C-alpha positions in Angstrom: 106.3 -32.9 11.5 107.9 -29.9 13.2 109.7 -30.4 16.6 110.2 -27.3 18.7 113.0 -27.7 21.2 112.0 -25.1 23.9 114.2 -23.7 26.6 111.8 -22.2 29.3 113.5 -19.7 31.5 111.4 -18.6 34.7 111.9 -15.1 36.0 110.8 -13.9 39.5 111.2 -17.2 41.2 113.6 -20.0 42.1 112.2 -22.3 39.6 115.1 -24.0 37.4 113.2 -23.8 34.2 113.4 -26.7 31.7 113.9 -27.8 28.1 111.1 -29.6 26.4 110.4 -31.1 22.8 107.0 -29.8 21.8 104.8 -30.2 18.5 103.3 -26.7 18.8 105.2 -23.4 18.8 104.7 -21.5 22.1 103.1 -18.1 22.0 103.2 -15.0 24.1 100.4 -14.9 26.5 100.0 -18.7 26.7 99.8 -20.4 30.0 102.4 -23.4 30.4 102.4 -25.9 33.2 105.8 -27.0 34.3 105.6 -29.5 37.2 102.9 -28.3 39.7 103.2 -24.7 38.7 101.5 -22.5 35.8 103.6 -19.9 34.1 102.7 -17.2 31.6 104.8 -16.8 28.5 106.1 -13.2 28.2 108.8 -13.6 25.5 109.4 -16.0 22.6 112.7 -15.9 20.6 113.9 -18.1 17.9 117.6 -19.0 18.9 118.8 -20.2 15.5 117.2 -20.6 12.1 115.2 -23.8 11.6 117.4 -26.9 10.9 115.3 -29.5 9.0 112.2 -30.3 11.1 113.8 -28.8 14.3 113.1 -25.2 15.6 115.2 -24.0 18.6 113.1 -21.5 20.7 113.9 -19.5 23.9 110.9 -18.8 26.1 110.8 -16.4 29.1 107.9 -16.8 31.6 106.6 -15.4 34.8 104.7 -17.3 37.5 101.1 -16.7 36.5 100.1 -15.0 39.7 103.0 -12.5 39.0 102.2 -11.9 35.4 98.7 -10.6 36.4 100.3 -7.8 38.3 102.1 -6.3 35.2 
């Protein structure tokens, strides 16, 4: 089973972001809940090539209400 180590970076707010282990690859346009807030994924990048079962992913997000104004 693949494990995605995902670094979430939030732009347009003071949210500190987070790093999570996930079983599913994040996709652009997906909504993700981090704490009490919902964010839209606007960018997904593979940081390094897959290592065994591990994928290292960088995700950029906007607060959902801000992403609707783009």
